[in-house]
C-alpha atoms as a printed R data frame, in Angstrom:
    type eleno elety resid chain resno       x       y      z
1   ATOM     1    CA   MET     A     1 -28.708 -20.517  0.289
2   ATOM     2    CA   VAL     A     2 -26.520 -20.273  3.394
3   ATOM     3    CA   GLN     A     3 -23.363 -18.244  3.213
4   ATOM     4    CA   GLU     A     4 -20.370 -20.064  4.681
5   ATOM     5    CA   ILE     A     5 -17.493 -18.028  6.156
6   ATOM     6    CA   TYR     A     6 -14.285 -19.488  7.586
7   ATOM     7    CA   PHE     A     7 -11.907 -17.696  9.973
8   ATOM     8    CA   TYR     A     8  -8.480 -18.901 11.080
9   ATOM     9    CA   PHE     A     9  -6.403 -17.312 13.883
10  ATOM    10    CA   ASP     A    10  -3.139 -17.599 15.715
11  ATOM    11    CA   ASP     A    11  -1.264 -15.141 17.892
12  ATOM    12    CA   SER     A    12   2.225 -13.816 18.496
13  ATOM    13    CA   GLY     A    13   3.668 -12.244 21.613
14  ATOM    14    CA   VAL     A    14   2.372 -12.517 25.185
15  ATOM    15    CA   LEU     A    15  -0.452 -10.336 26.555
16  ATOM    16    CA   HIS     A    16   1.455  -9.417 29.720
17  ATOM    17    CA   PRO     A    17   3.472  -6.417 31.013
18  ATOM    18    CA   SER     A    18   6.648  -8.590 30.831
19  ATOM    19    CA   ASN     A    19   6.409  -8.511 27.047
20  ATOM    20    CA   ASP     A    20   9.456  -6.356 26.094
21  ATOM    21    CA   THR     A    21   8.038  -5.523 22.656
22  ATOM    22    CA   GLY     A    22   4.841  -4.199 24.199
23  ATOM    23    CA   ILE     A    23   2.731  -5.694 21.433
24  ATOM    24    CA   PHE     A    24   0.356  -8.668 21.310
25  ATOM    25    CA   VAL     A    25  -0.977  -9.785 17.925
26  ATOM    26    CA   TYR     A    26  -3.856 -11.879 16.642
27  ATOM    27    CA   ALA     A    27  -3.705 -12.539 12.895
28  ATOM    28    CA   GLY     A    28  -5.192 -14.900 10.363
29  ATOM    29    CA   TYR     A    29  -7.274 -15.367  7.269
30  ATOM    30    CA   VAL     A    30 -10.929 -15.237  6.221
31  ATOM    31    CA   PHE     A    31 -12.436 -17.274  3.417
32  ATOM    32    CA   LEU     A    32 -15.869 -16.558  2.022
33  ATOM    33    CA   SER     A    33 -16.480 -19.963  0.557
34  ATOM    34    CA   LYS     A    34 -15.416 -23.531  1.153
35  ATOM    35    CA   SER     A    35 -13.809 -23.692 -2.278
36  ATOM    36    CA   ASP     A    36 -11.582 -20.710 -1.525
37  ATOM    37    CA   LYS     A    37 -10.624 -22.213  1.817
38  ATOM    38    CA   GLU     A    38  -9.736 -25.560  0.261
39  ATOM    39    CA   SER     A    39  -7.773 -23.881 -2.551
40  ATOM    40    CA   ALA     A    40  -5.698 -21.930 -0.039
41  ATOM    41    CA   LYS     A    41  -5.102 -25.031  2.025
42  ATOM    42    CA   ARG     A    42  -3.842 -26.985 -1.008
43  ATOM    43    CA   LYS     A    43  -1.453 -24.212 -2.020
44  ATOM    44    CA   TYR     A    44  -0.056 -23.814  1.488
45  ATOM    45    CA   ARG     A    45   0.264 -27.589  2.032
46  ATOM    46    CA   SER     A    46   2.108 -28.031 -1.237
47  ATOM    47    CA   LEU     A    47   4.713 -25.437 -0.286
48  ATOM    48    CA   VAL     A    48   5.027 -26.862  3.214
49  ATOM    49    CA   LYS     A    49   5.838 -30.275  1.766
50  ATOM    50    CA   LYS     A    50   8.536 -28.769 -0.507
51  ATOM    51    CA   ILE     A    51  10.149 -26.866  2.384
52  ATOM    52    CA   GLN     A    52  10.006 -29.879  4.679
53  ATOM    53    CA   MET     A    53  11.736 -31.941  1.983
54  ATOM    54    CA   SER     A    54  14.466 -29.320  1.577
55  ATOM    55    CA   LEU     A    55  15.027 -29.285  5.314
56  ATOM    56    CA   ASN     A    56  14.792 -33.084  5.633
57  ATOM    57    CA   THR     A    57  12.092 -32.891  8.298
58  ATOM    58    CA   MET     A    58   8.439 -33.723  8.742
59  ATOM    59    CA   ASP     A    59   8.020 -31.415 11.734
60  ATOM    60    CA   GLU     A    60   5.546 -28.557 11.692
61  ATOM    61    CA   LEU     A    61   7.021 -25.439 10.177
62  ATOM    62    CA   LYS     A    62   6.725 -22.971 13.023
63  ATOM    63    CA   ALA     A    63   7.574 -19.361 12.299
64  ATOM    64    CA   CYS     A    64   9.891 -19.063 15.337
65  ATOM    65    CA   LYS     A    65  12.138 -21.849 13.935
66  ATOM    66    CA   LEU     A    66  12.280 -20.887 10.260
67  ATOM    67    CA   LYS     A    67  14.656 -18.795  8.188
68  ATOM    68    CA   ASN     A    68  13.296 -15.502  6.875
69  ATOM    69    CA   SER     A    69  13.377 -16.802  3.315
70  ATOM    70    CA   HIS     A    70  11.066 -19.715  4.213
71  ATOM    71    CA   LYS     A    71   8.722 -17.495  6.240
72  ATOM    72    CA   ARG     A    72   8.517 -15.037  3.317
73  ATOM    73    CA   ALA     A    73   7.705 -17.847  0.851
74  ATOM    74    CA   LEU     A    74   4.970 -19.223  3.146
75  ATOM    75    CA   PHE     A    75   3.477 -15.750  3.588
76  ATOM    76    CA   ASN     A    76   3.561 -14.991 -0.177
77  ATOM    77    CA   VAL     A    77   1.739 -18.198 -1.166
78  ATOM    78    CA   LEU     A    78  -1.444 -16.874  0.515
79  ATOM    79    CA   LYS     A    79  -1.013 -13.145  0.072
80  ATOM    80    CA   ALA     A    80  -3.820 -12.962 -2.541
81  ATOM    81    CA   TYR     A    81  -6.350 -14.100  0.115
82  ATOM    82    CA   GLU     A    82  -8.125 -11.879  2.644
83  ATOM    83    CA   SER     A    83  -6.201 -11.534  5.903
84  ATOM    84    CA   MET     A    84  -6.608  -9.607  9.130
85  ATOM    85    CA   SER     A    85  -4.771  -8.609 12.257
86  ATOM    86    CA   LEU     A    86  -5.373  -7.127 15.647
87  ATOM    87    CA   ILE     A    87  -2.589  -5.341 17.489
88  ATOM    88    CA   VAL     A    88  -2.824  -4.732 21.236
89  ATOM    89    CA   ARG     A    89  -0.624  -2.010 22.722
90  ATOM    90    CA   ILE     A    90  -0.090  -3.578 26.116
91  ATOM    91    CA   GLU     A    91   0.871  -0.402 27.952
92  ATOM    92    CA   HIS     A    92  -2.622   0.998 27.287
93  ATOM    93    CA   VAL     A    93  -4.477  -2.040 28.664
94  ATOM    94    CA   TYR     A    94  -5.922  -1.595 32.182
95  ATOM    95    CA   GLU     A    95  -3.729  -3.111 34.925
96  ATOM    96    CA   SER     A    96  -6.861  -4.771 36.333
97  ATOM    97    CA   ILE     A    97  -7.156  -6.802 33.125
98  ATOM    98    CA   LEU     A    98  -3.471  -7.828 32.947
99  ATOM    99    CA   SER     A    99  -3.216  -8.862 36.602
100 ATOM   100    CA   ASP     A   100  -5.718 -11.724 36.343
101 ATOM   101    CA   ILE     A   101  -5.575 -14.706 33.925
102 ATOM   102    CA   LYS     A   102  -9.382 -14.947 33.619
103 ATOM   103    CA   SER     A   103  -9.563 -11.201 32.829
104 ATOM   104    CA   ILE     A   104  -6.904 -11.661 30.167
105 ATOM   105    CA   CYS     A   105  -8.903 -14.500 28.620
106 ATOM   106    CA   ARG     A   106 -12.101 -12.448 28.634
107 ATOM   107    CA   TYR     A   107 -10.248  -9.527 27.034
108 ATOM   108    CA   LYS     A   108  -8.865 -11.768 24.310
109 ATOM   109    CA   ASP     A   109 -12.336 -13.087 23.552
110 ATOM   110    CA   TYR     A   110 -13.655  -9.512 23.475
111 ATOM   111    CA   ILE     A   111 -11.096  -8.184 21.023
112 ATOM   112    CA   LEU     A   112 -11.295 -11.299 18.830
113 ATOM   113    CA   LYS     A   113 -15.068 -10.809 18.622
114 ATOM   114    CA   LEU     A   114 -14.585  -7.186 17.569
115 ATOM   115    CA   LEU     A   115 -12.063  -8.132 14.911
116 ATOM   116    CA   ILE     A   116 -14.404 -10.761 13.447
117 ATOM   117    CA   LYS     A   117 -17.309  -8.282 13.502
118 ATOM   118    CA   GLU     A   118 -15.281  -5.561 11.719
119 ATOM   119    CA   VAL     A   119 -14.103  -7.978  9.029
120 ATOM   120    CA   LEU     A   120 -17.717  -9.115  8.437
121 ATOM   121    CA   LYS     A   121 -18.953  -5.508  8.266
122 ATOM   122    CA   ALA     A   122 -16.249  -4.673  5.718
123 ATOM   123    CA   CYS     A   123 -17.254  -7.701  3.639
124 ATOM   124    CA   ILE     A   124 -20.872  -6.548  3.720
125 ATOM   125    CA   ARG     A   125 -19.941  -2.983  2.658
126 ATOM   126    CA   SER     A   126 -18.005  -4.325 -0.273
127 ATOM   127    CA   ASP     A   127 -20.915  -6.616 -1.293
128 ATOM   128    CA   LYS     A   128 -18.815  -9.772 -0.835
129 ATOM   129    CA   ILE     A   129 -21.479 -11.135  1.514
130 ATOM   130    CA   SER     A   130 -25.084 -10.208  2.239
131 ATOM   131    CA   SER     A   131 -26.490  -9.067  5.569
132 ATOM   132    CA   MET     A   132 -29.928 -10.339  4.574
133 ATOM   133    CA   GLU     A   133 -29.054 -13.965  3.863
134 ATOM   134    CA   SER     A   134 -28.478 -16.761  6.390
135 ATOM   135    CA   VAL     A   135 -24.877 -17.260  7.410
136 ATOM   136    CA   ARG     A   136 -22.792 -20.061  8.976
137 ATOM   137    CA   ILE     A   137 -19.551 -18.860 10.468
138 ATOM   138    CA   TYR     A   138 -16.650 -21.268 11.357
139 ATOM   139    CA   ILE     A   139 -14.003 -19.790 13.641
140 ATOM   140    CA   ASN     A   140 -10.835 -21.882 13.955
141 ATOM   141    CA   ILE     A   141  -8.313 -20.888 16.622
142 ATOM   142    CA   ASP     A   142  -5.007 -22.375 17.663
143 ATOM   143    CA   GLU     A   143  -5.753 -24.559 20.667
144 ATOM   144    CA   GLN     A   144  -3.141 -22.847 22.911
145 ATOM   145    CA   LEU     A   145  -5.388 -19.767 22.927
146 ATOM   146    CA   ARG     A   146  -8.245 -21.600 24.623
147 ATOM   147    CA   SER     A   147 -10.001 -19.327 27.135
148 ATOM   148    CA   THR     A   148 -10.637 -20.579 30.646
149 ATOM   149    CA   ASN     A   149 -14.286 -19.492 30.011
150 ATOM   150    CA   GLY     A   150 -14.548 -22.258 27.404
151 ATOM   151    CA   ILE     A   151 -15.659 -22.535 23.835
152 ATOM   152    CA   TYR     A   152 -19.387 -21.920 24.279
153 ATOM   153    CA   ASN     A   153 -19.098 -18.426 25.821
154 ATOM   154    CA   LEU     A   154 -17.132 -17.192 22.777
155 ATOM   155    CA   GLU     A   155 -19.637 -18.798 20.394
156 ATOM   156    CA   ASP     A   156 -22.579 -17.247 22.273
157 ATOM   157    CA   THR     A   157 -21.123 -13.750 22.565
158 ATOM   158    CA   ILE     A   158 -20.259 -13.625 18.871
159 ATOM   159    CA   TYR     A   159 -23.665 -14.936 17.885
160 ATOM   160    CA   GLU     A   160 -25.486 -12.465 20.101
161 ATOM   161    CA   GLU     A   161 -23.625  -9.470 18.679
162 ATOM   162    CA   LEU     A   162 -23.972 -10.545 15.065
163 ATOM   163    CA   LYS     A   163 -27.621 -11.582 15.223
164 ATOM   164    CA   HIS     A   164 -29.179  -9.320 17.914
165 ATOM   165    CA   GLY     A   165 -26.702  -6.458 18.388
166 ATOM   166    CA   ILE     A   166 -25.833  -5.088 21.803
167 ATOM   167    CA   VAL     A   167 -26.821  -2.223 24.035
168 ATOM   168    CA   ASN     A   168 -24.077  -0.501 26.028
169 ATOM   169    CA   TYR     A   169 -25.973   1.065 28.920
170 ATOM   170    CA   ASN     A   170 -22.858   2.716 30.336
171 ATOM   171    CA   TYR     A   171 -22.382   4.833 27.207
172 ATOM   172    CA   GLY     A   172 -25.952   4.953 25.959
173 ATOM   173    CA   LYS     A   173 -25.030   3.297 22.665
174 ATOM   174    CA   VAL     A   174 -26.917   0.721 20.640
175 ATOM   175    CA   HIS     A   175 -24.984  -1.520 18.245
176 ATOM   176    CA   GLU     A   176 -27.355  -2.875 15.630
177 ATOM   177    CA   PRO     A   177 -27.100  -6.501 14.437
178 ATOM   178    CA   ILE     A   178 -25.242  -7.009 11.186
179 ATOM   179    CA   PHE     A   179 -27.080 -10.076  9.934
180 ATOM   180    CA   TYR     A   180 -30.876 -10.370  9.556
181 ATOM   181    CA   GLY     A   181 -31.178 -13.958  8.373
182 ATOM   182    CA   ASP     A   182 -30.334 -17.075 10.417
183 ATOM   183    CA   VAL     A   183 -26.881 -17.022 12.042
184 ATOM   184    CA   GLU     A   184 -24.860 -20.036 13.178
185 ATOM   185    CA   VAL     A   185 -21.474 -19.709 14.861
186 ATOM   186    CA   LYS     A   186 -19.065 -22.584 15.412
187 ATOM   187    CA   VAL     A   187 -15.787 -22.164 17.302
188 ATOM   188    CA   LYS     A   188 -13.154 -24.851 17.054
189 ATOM   189    CA   TYR     A   189  -9.823 -25.009 18.861
190 ATOM   190    CA   CYS     A   190  -7.312 -26.684 16.541
191 ATOM   191    CA   GLU     A   191  -4.007 -28.470 16.968
192 ATOM   192    CA   SER     A   192  -1.790 -26.500 14.623
193 ATOM   193    CA   LYS     A   193   0.304 -29.476 13.431
194 ATOM   194    CA   HIS     A   194  -2.887 -30.896 11.902
195 ATOM   195    CA   ASP     A   195  -4.225 -27.666 10.339
196 ATOM   196    CA   TYR     A   196  -2.335 -25.885  7.573
197 ATOM   197    CA   LEU     A   197  -4.365 -22.717  7.715
198 ATOM   198    CA   ILE     A   198  -3.661 -22.316 11.420
199 ATOM   199    CA   GLN     A   199   0.002 -22.776 10.520
200 ATOM   200    CA   ALA     A   200  -0.367 -20.041  7.850
201 ATOM   201    CA   SER     A   201  -1.901 -17.812 10.506
202 ATOM   202    CA   ASP     A   202   1.180 -18.412 12.696
203 ATOM   203    CA   ILE     A   203   3.410 -17.209  9.859
204 ATOM   204    CA   LEU     A   204   1.292 -14.061  9.397
205 ATOM   205    CA   ALA     A   205   1.070 -13.265 13.149
206 ATOM   206    CA   ASN     A   206   4.835 -13.678 13.492
207 ATOM   207    CA   ARG     A   207   5.438 -11.405 10.529
208 ATOM   208    CA   ILE     A   208   3.339  -8.606 12.037
209 ATOM   209    CA   PHE     A   209   4.845  -9.057 15.533
210 ATOM   210    CA   THR     A   210   8.363  -9.001 14.033
211 ATOM   211    CA   SER     A   211   7.507  -5.733 12.233
212 ATOM   212    CA   TYR     A   212   6.994  -4.062 15.620
213 ATOM   213    CA   ARG     A   213   9.815  -5.819 17.420
214 ATOM   214    CA   ASP     A   214  12.412  -5.003 14.759
215 ATOM   215    CA   GLU     A   215  10.777  -1.727 13.604
216 ATOM   216    CA   GLU     A   216  10.393  -3.017 10.059
217 ATOM   217    CA   VAL     A   217   7.250  -1.177  9.026
218 ATOM   218    CA   GLU     A   218   7.362  -2.534  5.471
219 ATOM   219    CA   LEU     A   219   6.387  -5.964  6.799
220 ATOM   220    CA   ARG     A   220   2.980  -4.479  7.613
221 ATOM   221    CA   ASN     A   221   2.338  -3.177  4.086
222 ATOM   222    CA   LEU     A   222  -0.161  -5.955  3.216
223 ATOM   223    CA   ASP     A   223  -2.695  -6.176  0.433
224 ATOM   224    CA   ASN     A   224  -6.183  -7.521  1.129
225 ATOM   225    CA   HIS     A   225  -5.721  -6.923  4.823
226 ATOM   226    CA   LYS     A   226  -7.881  -5.536  7.614
227 ATOM   227    CA   ARG     A   227  -6.094  -4.218 10.687
228 ATOM   228    CA   LEU     A   228  -7.367  -3.063 14.073
229 ATOM   229    CA   ILE     A   229  -5.360  -1.554 16.951
230 ATOM   230    CA   PHE     A   230  -6.404  -1.723 20.623
231 ATOM   231    CA   PRO     A   231  -7.070  -0.057 22.958
């Protein structure tokens, strides 16, 4: 039996020194079965339709254009599902990375890979998935986050680390693989207006970014949530 795992991601903020808040956020959801994913999508879509009707619009419900009450409702409808976030403190990122668009894209791929790996390790530790069984991982990302290095480099680097591990010669460290069965990784860049779970990730990312911008720490008190901070 092949384990199927689904990730959805969007971001908030700009990974650049001009970002006044000083924070860049990736956030999203992980579903450990197709049935859970489809259930979440149905719940989110149903609420979106109700809010669209109340606003007399069929436009995508973007966090940056919604009232707080609507954003809160959209967040709450999926709060029982597993979510994750990655916060980058921009002032601590090397200037050499931030001064070049390709370096920024490589850094984004790197930190996204680490977030995915840590979430999967946490799922293995809690016996939600098995490291010994084959796994198929679907990673869905808002299309505006597409790296100049392309889709296949991100697929390959995630696969290599999950299946074969990695040796860091500079620091003399060996990171063991976390899966010992067959591993398949599929990365898809999605148009958010056609994907409700990317839209849900936008709401979550905006909530976490807002918590830093407005110093509202309570917005980060989330259940079923894995958080990483970089560097």
